[in-house]
N, C-alpha and C positions, 0 to 999 in steps of 0.2 A: 583661492579655493583649490583643494587637492583632490584629484581623481586617482584612486588607488587601482592598481591592476589586480585582477583575479589571480589568486595563487592556486594552481592546479599541478598535480603530478605531471611531469613532462611526457609520460607515456600515455596520457589520456588524449585520445583524438576525437572521441564521440561521446555525448552524454544524452541519456534518454530524457524526454520532456519532464517526467516526474522529478528526476534528480535536479534538473535545471531549475525548476520551480522552487525546490527546496533550497538550493544554493543561493538563489536570488531572493528568497524570503517572500515570495508572492504566490498567488494562486495560479494554477496552470492556465486559466482563461486570460489572466493578465499577461502571462508570458506570450500567449498567442497574439494578443493585441499589440504588445511591444514589438514582437517579431514582424507583424504586418506593417507597422510604421517604418521600421528599418528596411524592410523589403521594398516598400513603396518609394523610399528615398534612395533605392539602389545601393544601400550600404552593406547588405549581406546577400549571400546566396542561400536559398533554402529550398529543399525538395519536400513537399508536403507528405509524401508517403514514408519518409524516413523515421518519423516518430521521435526525433531527437535533434540534437544540434552538434555541429562540429565545434571544436575547441575555439576557433576564431569567431564563430557566430555567438557562442556563449560569452566570450570576452566582450564582444560588442554590446550584447544585452546587458552585461554587468555594468559597463560604462554608462549606458543609457539610463539604467536604474539609479545610478549614483547621481546623475544630472537631474533626474526627476525628483529625487528626494531633496536635493540642494536648491534647485531653481524652479521646480514646477514642470509639469508636462509640456506646456507650450514652449517655454524657453529651452527645455531639453531637446525638443524636436528641432528648434531653430539652430541649436549649437552642436548637436551630436557629430556632424560631419567634421568639425574642427578637431575632435578628439580621436577619430578613427584614422588609422593608417590607410592610404589608398591601396 
């Protein structure tokens, strides 16, 4: 199974929530749920008042979304830490 990396311009450091949802192809409420999972697993840093995501956080969400589509949400939650760099 192949997990593709998100291709973004190297100058992009921060992405607003609405653009992140669009790039991920999901509703903003699903982005928030996915973010909460990764945050609970201590895999991302997120400041709620920022209204968007850092490049690294968006890349983590991207990988998580691919795992969800390929393996289902439960398996994605179990396996995501193996795909993210410490």
